[in-house]
Each structure stands twice: as structure tokens, then as C-alpha cells.
C-alpha positions in Angstrom: 12.9 174.4 59.7 11.9 172.6 62.9 11.7 175.9 64.8 8.9 177.1 62.5 6.6 174.2 63.8 4.8 173.6 60.6 4.2 170.2 59.0 5.7 168.8 55.8 2.7 169.5 53.7 2.5 173.1 54.9 6.3 173.4 54.2 5.8 172.2 50.6 2.9 174.6 50.1 4.6 177.6 51.7 7.9 176.7 50.0 6.2 176.6 46.6 4.6 180.0 47.3 7.9 181.5 48.5 9.7 180.1 45.5 7.1 181.4 43.1 7.2 184.9 44.7 11.1 184.9 44.6 11.1 183.8 41.0 8.7 186.6 40.2 10.9 189.1 42.0 14.1 187.9 40.4 12.4 187.4 37.0 13.2 183.7 36.4 11.1 181.2 34.5 11.3 178.2 36.9 8.7 175.5 37.2 6.6 174.5 40.2 9.0 171.8 41.4 12.0 174.1 41.3 9.9 176.8 43.0 9.1 174.4 45.9 12.8 173.4 46.2 13.9 177.0 46.1 11.4 178.0 48.8 12.2 175.2 51.2 16.0 175.4 50.8 15.8 179.2 50.7 14.0 179.2 54.1 16.7 177.0 55.6 19.5 179.2 54.1 17.9 182.5 55.3 17.1 181.1 58.8 20.8 180.0 59.1 22.1 183.3 57.9 19.7 185.5 60.0 20.6 183.3 63.0 24.1 184.9 63.0 22.6 188.3 63.6 20.0 187.2 66.1 16.9 187.3 63.9 14.5 184.4 64.2 11.5 183.4 62.1 8.5 181.6 63.6 5.3 180.3 62.2 4.1 180.1 58.6 4.5 183.8 57.9 8.1 183.8 59.1 8.8 180.7 57.1 7.3 182.4 54.0 9.5 185.5 54.5 12.6 183.4 55.1 11.8 181.3 52.0 11.4 184.4 49.8 14.6 186.0 51.1 16.6 182.7 50.9 15.3 181.8 47.5 16.3 185.3 46.2 19.8 184.7 47.6 20.0 181.3 46.0 18.8 182.7 42.6 21.4 185.5 42.9 24.2 183.1 43.7 23.3 180.8 40.7 23.3 183.9 38.4 26.7 185.0 39.7 28.2 181.5 39.2 26.8 181.2 35.7 28.1 184.6 34.6 
């Protein structure tokens, strides 16, 4: 997350937006707090995973994309574990 060079308030806002978009894509009914958590953790997960193949994200748009992709991955993993 430090590579994105955004502040904590921006990370919370962008993480919330990313989590909300991911929950809409994956059709979940999560609240605003979980959306923020999903977006922030999802961005970290996606940045880590994409780092293996040499793809890097920078700035707020990259953080948003990484958050959406990572949050979708997290939601998919939770669904796989529950079922």
C-alpha cells in the first residue's frame, strides 16, 4: 500500500469504494465497514499476487482496481470456504 503513495483517509475512501463495487459485482449484502475492510485488504492481496507476475499498481486508480480485484478474490475465497 505504501507504493500507491496515498494517505490513510484516501485509502479508507478508495477502499470503501472498491469494496462496494466488489460487493455489487459478487452480489453480497455487506455493510460499509466490511466494504472498507474488503477494499483495503483486497488491494494489499491483489498487489501482492500481481507482484509475482510483474504487474504493479500506482496512484489512486491503481489502488481502486487492485482493491476491486482483491476484494472479489477475498469474497470468492470466503464463499468457497463456507460451502
